[in-house]
C-alpha angles and dihedrals in degrees: 000000000000091000093051093046089051092050093051091044092052090047094051102035101030090094123060117249121248106264096169126028125219110262102204119069123240119263126279091259091064092049090047091053090052092050093052090050091053094047092041094057091056091070121124132227132275129057095302091045090054090048089053092049099045095044094053095039091049092052088047091054091045090054090049090052092052089048092051091049099046108028108020096032089207116146096197095053090047094049094050095048093046091050090054093047088053090051094050091047091053092047089050091053092048094050090048089054090050091050093051091047090056095051115126142195116268096260093051090045090053091045089054093048092048103041117008105034095059088056090055095251111162122229090246092059092042089051090060089051091050095048091051088063090044090246090277132144115201125210123219115192123224115282092012121122127244087189137004125214113262093357114065115078119226101242105135147030119236134192119202112233100178138358134034131281125204117214119206140168120202086350091303117127117241108169145308129262116221135196114295092027125111117248097214109019095131089051092049093047093048095060131065119224094261093045130091133203149158132239118270093194134053119239114202130180112241090186135010104296138198122200142171116227130196119199112240100233093042093048091051089053090054089051090052093054096041117037091183091060089047091054090045095055091043089058092044093049094045090052092046092052092050091054089053092048090054089048090054093044092058091060101046122088133161131203130290092036096293120142116218112225108204091200089068107040096148092054089048094055092047096048096044110030094156096048117128120243117291114270121237093033112242126209117191118252084229122098134231110255122247095024113164113257117233129206109285113261101190124214111330140178110266092224094055 
């Protein structure tokens, strides 16, 4: 205890206390450095927040180096401040490179702003998602089919960027798919990773459409590497399916003024056991599991 006390006493009392304070203020460079430090530490998070912090802190350390060289004439103060300036400069260059490496085309930038940024997804995570689809936006011309009933295999997951898709079964209209909605979320959800299947509905472009497509196997590999992205897509797909169910529910009625709620099929059958079949007949947008996969046919004209 005595050795520790003597150490702290020597540390505290080894230097003489200030009996008189310096009357003149330091130069403007010193005060400019202090202002830059204060403003720099107010930066936010993210890439642009880091650019803000490192740029202002670097300028602050540079001003402190100039002050130490010209006014104080202290080599150690100059050395430390110049070293910190160099570190901030290197970090600024590194973050700038990262920002450039996650730059996207206009459509992907708009997709990020509309769908992923409100969920708090960072640009680095979004970059992995974009690279998984090869950063490609596919065009689907008007009256061409994205999928044909009983023919097109389920081998990808697609998100509509622009346009409108009409969903039909046996020529009977079910609902529309609008931008920022998945084209095949029910099919994706109905199959396990090891299962294969084919579409039981036809998806036709009512206007010229643009969509992003992730190949099924490649997307599952991304999910295996990044559990956060897997949970993100699970939430997005679940929400998308719920929207489609509501769209179907608004169209389905039964006799005697009852409205059939497809979210409560068991209650419906118990409450109305004698009700005639639903008109128009509704086939689920989901698929039977284990359906054989056919050779991919690609995007075809519905009339062909």
